[in-house]
N, C-alpha and C positions, 0 to 999 in steps of 0.2 A: 504494498499500499504506500501510496508517494506521501511525501510530506505535504501539506498546505492544503487551501481551497484555493479553486478556480474558478472566480463568477466571471458570469458571461460577457459582463462589463470587460473585465479582465482580457479575456481572451478578442473581445474587439477592440481593445488596446493593443496586444500583442501581434494579431494578425500583420498589421503592416510591414512588422520589421520583420517576419519571418516567411511570407510570402514567394512561392517557386525560390527560397534558398536552403542552401545546405545548413544545419543547426547543429552544433557541438553542445549535446545534452551531458554534462560533468557532474558526476557522481547519480548517475541514472538509475540506481535501483532494477526495481521490478518491471521496467521502461514503459510503464504508465503514460509518464509524462514524455517518452519519446514517439510511441504511438500519437498521443493528443495532437501533438506539435505537426503531425502527418495530416493528422486531420484538420486543424487551424489553419492549413496551408502550405506547410514546409514540405519542400520537393524531395529532400531523404535527412535523416538523422545520424548522425554519428554518435551511440552512448555509450558512455565510459563509465566503469565501475570496477569496486576491487572483488566485488562478487559476482559471479557467472549470472548469465541471465542470457533467455531465450528470444528474442526477437519472431513476432508472429508475422510479420508484412518485410518483402523483402528491400523495402525501402529503409530501414535501420539495417547501418550497421556497428554489431557488438564489437567492441574493444575490452578485453578483462584487463583492467590495468590499473594501479595506481597513477596519480596526475603527473609524479615527476618520471614517468617510467614512458609516457609520452611526448617527453619532450627531447628535442625539440621537436615542431613541426610546425607546418605551413596550416594553420586553424582557416576554416572559414569566418565570414566577417561576422556570424550569429552566435553565439554563447549562450544557452537555458541552463540555470542550476537553480533547485531548489534545495536551500538549506542543508549544504553538505557541512559533515560534521567531519573537520579537518584537526585529527588527533596530535601532530608532531611538525615540530618547526618546516621541515624538508618538505612536508606535505602543503605546508601553507606558502610556503616560497613558489613552489612550483605551480599552485594555484592564480597566484597573484601574475605570476609569466604569462599563462595560458589566458587571462584575465586581459593581460595590456596589450595584446595579440589580435584581441577581436576589435571590429569595429561598434557591436551591438552586445550589450549584456542583458539577460533580461534575468531579474533575479527573484525568487520566489522565496521569502526568508519570513 
C-alpha cells in the first residue's frame, strides 16, 4: 500500500507535468503509484525500490536498487516520490543527487 492520499485535485495538478513523459518513481514500493502515473498520463515509468516488485504493465520498468546504486545516470526530467524513508546519510546524498538532476520533482509527503 502506498504512502499518502492523492485527491482528484492533486491528480489534475500533476498531469501537466507528466503527460507523455518518462517519470522516475523513486522509492516505488509496491508500484501502486507507478501504475497510477501511467493512468494519469505518463508514457512510461522507471520504478526504483530496494525491495522486489513486479510491474503488471509493460510501460513500467522496475529496478531493484538503493538510490546510490543507480548513480550516476541520465534521468528523465520528472521524478515522483512519496515519502521516501532514507535511513543512512549515503542514501540521503544519493537521493539529493538524483533530485538535482530532474527538471521537475513531484513530492507526496
